[in-house]
Every structure is written in C-alpha cells, then in structure tokens.
C-alpha positions in Angstrom: 96.8 81.9 104.0 97.4 84.2 101.1 97.6 81.2 98.6 94.6 79.6 99.7 96.1 76.4 101.0 94.7 77.1 104.2 91.7 75.2 105.2 88.6 76.5 107.6 90.0 75.0 110.5 93.4 77.1 110.3 91.8 80.3 109.4 89.5 79.7 112.5 92.5 79.5 114.4 94.0 82.4 113.3 90.5 84.6 113.5 90.8 83.3 117.4 94.0 84.9 117.8 93.0 88.1 115.9 90.1 88.2 118.3 92.1 88.1 121.3 94.6 90.7 119.8 92.0 93.0 118.7 90.0 92.8 122.2 93.0 93.9 123.9 93.8 96.5 121.7 90.5 98.1 121.5 89.8 98.0 124.9 93.2 99.9 125.5 92.0 102.3 123.1 88.7 103.3 124.7 90.6 103.4 128.0 93.1 105.9 126.2 90.1 107.9 124.7 88.3 108.4 128.3 91.9 109.2 129.8 94.0 111.5 127.1 91.7 114.1 125.0 94.6 113.6 122.4 93.6 110.2 121.8 90.4 111.2 120.1 92.3 112.0 117.1 93.5 108.7 116.4 91.1 106.3 118.4 88.6 105.7 115.7 85.9 103.2 116.4 85.4 102.9 112.4 88.5 101.0 112.4 87.4 98.1 115.2 87.9 94.8 114.2 86.1 92.6 117.1 82.6 92.8 116.0 83.5 91.5 112.4 85.7 89.0 113.8 83.1 87.6 116.2 80.8 87.3 113.2 83.2 85.8 111.0 83.8 83.2 113.9 80.2 82.5 114.5 79.9 81.5 110.9 82.8 79.7 110.5 82.6 77.4 113.9 78.6 77.2 112.8 79.5 75.5 109.7 82.8 73.2 110.7 80.6 72.2 113.9 84.4 72.4 115.6 84.8 73.9 118.9 86.8 77.1 119.5 90.4 76.6 119.5 92.1 77.8 122.5 94.4 81.1 122.6 97.8 80.3 122.4 100.2 81.6 125.2 102.0 83.7 123.0 98.7 85.4 121.6 97.8 85.7 125.5 101.1 87.6 126.4 100.7 90.0 123.5 97.3 91.0 124.4 98.3 91.4 127.9 101.1 93.8 126.9 98.4 95.5 124.5 96.3 96.3 127.4 99.5 98.0 129.0 99.6 100.8 126.1 96.6 102.2 127.8 98.9 104.2 129.8 101.0 105.6 126.9 99.2 107.0 123.9 102.3 106.9 121.7 102.8 103.1 122.5 99.3 102.1 121.8 99.3 104.1 118.1 102.4 102.1 117.4 100.5 98.7 118.0 97.5 100.5 116.6 99.1 101.6 113.4 101.0 97.7 112.9 98.0 95.9 113.4 95.3 98.1 111.4 97.4 98.6 108.7 100.1 95.5 108.6 97.0 93.1 109.0 95.4 94.5 106.2 98.2 94.5 103.8 
C-alpha cells in the first residue's frame, strides 16, 4: 500500500475491512457515550471515519464496476470484539487509540 504497488481492487478490499472495523468501533463509542459520562472526553465524533470510508467506497466501486468484496471472517471477529468494548471504557479507549492513531501513521 505505502509503496504504491496495490491496485484499486486491493485498496477497495482494505477499505471494506476498515469500514467493518470502524462501524463497530464507532457504534461501541456511541453506546459508551450514552452510558458513561466519562466517555465524553474521549469519544469524539470529529474522529469518525465511517462516512469518509463510505464515500471512498462509493467512488471507487463506481469507477471499477466491481462488486463490493466480502468482509473477512477475521475482520468480522475483530468487529464483534470491538462491540464488546462498549461495556468497558478503558478497553474502548485502547482500541480507539490503536485504530485512529495507528491507522493514520
């Protein structure tokens, strides 16, 4: 990816996995924000990635005419785990930190 050698289809495959992950992470964060007043300091909608990923997928799938790739089983398992972090603010923060900052770097 960073070397620029992946084609559009490979990037779309990655974006589909990221969409599943961020959808779960952001849903868990929203649930935490409703249930735990401390969450307001760390659940920041300004960081949400789902709308941008969806826009990218709409554009990229429209240019390739390809069907949307499936979410991998490992991605689904991770997304399911992320949903469980809504019960534990510290666990959610650890995953959010990894995703939002790790994915940027």
